[in-house]
N, C-alpha and C positions, 0 to 999 in steps of 0.2 A: 558595132563594137561596144561591148559593155565594160565599164570600169567600176571598181568598187572603192567606196570611201573607207579609208582605214585610219586607225588611231596612229598618230605620230607625235610622241611626247604628250603635251597637254593639248594638242590640236588634232585636226583631222586632215587627211590629204588624199589626193587622187594621184596615182602614179601614171605618167604618160609613157607608153611603150616607145622603144628606140625608133621604130618605124615612123611614128608620128613626129618625133623630134627631128629625124632626118628629113622628112617630107617638108617640114616648115622651117628648116635650118635653125633649129632651136638648140640651146645648150643648157647645161645645169646653171643655175643662178640667174637665168634670164628673167625679166619681169613682164607682167601682164597687167592690162587694165581689164576689169570685169564689169559687165553690164547686163541688165535684164532686158531681153527683147522678146515680146510675146510669150511671157512666162518661161523663158529659157535663159540659161546662163551662157553668155558669149565672152570668150577670151580673146583679147587683142594683144599680141606680142608688142612689147616696147623695145625697139632696138636702139641702143645708145648711139649717139652720134659721135663719130670719131673726131677728136680734136686735132686740128692741123696746126703745127707750130711753124713759125717763120723766124729764121735766125735774126733778121733785122729787128723784128718786134721784140724778140727775147733780149737781144743786146741793148735795145733802147730802154728796156725796163730795168737794166742794171744801173747801179749808181756810179759806174766808172771804175770801181775797185774790183778787179778780177780776183777770184779766190786763188790762193796759192797753195800748192801741195809741197810740203817740205821734202826735199830730195827728188823732186820731179825729174830734174835733168839727169840724174844718175840711174833712173829706173830703166831696165832693159825693155826693148820693144817686144811685145808678146803677140802682136797681130800682124797686119799688113801695112803698118804705118810707114815703113820705109820704102814701099814699092812705088 
């Protein structure tokens, strides 16, 4: 497969076809590391690590003063809160 370097603003870019994006599970705005290997450019996708939150840790980080929303008690339920 041949791809062409094209002008993009003040830079140059290579567009990746949708088939390549799908094959490697890539999305717009994903990041890559680029390195030279044997006189070739090699792209390595960088997948961000998902941050896992734990309610105990988050609550421990609070100073004890829970934020209050004025009129909270009068707000109608809009989801499945009452189930």
